[in-house]
C-alpha positions as CSV (number, residue, x, y, z in Angstrom):
1,X,16.6,-15.3,38.3
2,X,16.8,-17.2,35.1
3,X,13.0,-17.0,34.7
4,X,13.1,-13.2,34.9
5,X,15.8,-13.0,32.2
6,X,13.8,-15.3,30.0
7,X,10.7,-13.3,30.5
8,X,12.4,-10.0,29.7
9,X,14.0,-11.6,26.6
10,X,10.6,-12.8,25.5
11,X,9.1,-9.3,26.0
12,X,11.9,-7.7,24.0
13,X,11.5,-10.3,21.2
14,X,7.7,-9.8,21.1
15,X,8.2,-6.0,21.0
16,X,10.6,-6.3,18.1
17,X,8.2,-8.6,16.3
18,X,5.3,-6.2,16.9
19,X,7.4,-3.3,15.4
20,X,8.3,-5.5,12.3
21,X,4.6,-6.4,11.8
22,X,3.6,-2.7,12.1
23,X,6.2,-1.7,9.6
24,X,5.1,-4.5,7.2
25,X,1.5,-3.4,7.5
26,X,2.4,0.3,6.9
27,X,4.4,-0.8,3.8
28,X,1.4,-2.8,2.5
29,X,-0.9,0.1,3.1
30,X,1.4,2.5,1.3
31,X,1.7,0.0,-1.6
32,X,-2.1,-0.4,-1.9
33,X,-2.4,3.4,-1.8
34,X,0.1,3.8,-4.7
35,X,-1.8,1.1,-6.7
36,X,-5.1,2.9,-6.1
37,X,-3.7,6.2,-7.2
38,X,-2.2,4.6,-10.3
39,X,-5.5,3.0,-11.2
40,X,-7.3,6.3,-10.7
41,X,-4.9,8.1,-12.9
42,X,-5.1,5.4,-15.6
43,X,-8.9,5.6,-15.6
44,X,-8.6,9.4,-16.0
45,X,-6.2,9.1,-18.9
46,X,-8.3,6.5,-20.6
47,X,-11.4,8.6,-20.2
48,X,-9.6,11.5,-21.8
49,X,-8.3,9.4,-24.6
50,X,-11.7,7.8,-25.3
51,X,-13.4,11.2,-25.2
52,X,-10.9,12.6,-27.7
53,X,-11.3,9.6,-29.9
54,X,-15.0,9.8,-29.7
55,X,-15.0,13.5,-30.6
56,X,-12.7,12.9,-33.6
57,X,-14.7,9.9,-34.8
58,X,-18.0,11.9,-34.4
59,X,-16.7,14.8,-36.6
60,X,-15.8,12.5,-39.6
């Protein structure tokens, strides 16, 4: 009887731990996606700025 209770408790704890790990991995994936998007936007802005600076420097 006690073994059954301990087994069920262990299964519940492992399930909760699995959920926590899945949530942590999803949060990490989301954070990395946000960083990737930020870097892409930064590269786009820098390309535009450098192009405008190059055009203005070329006309002088």
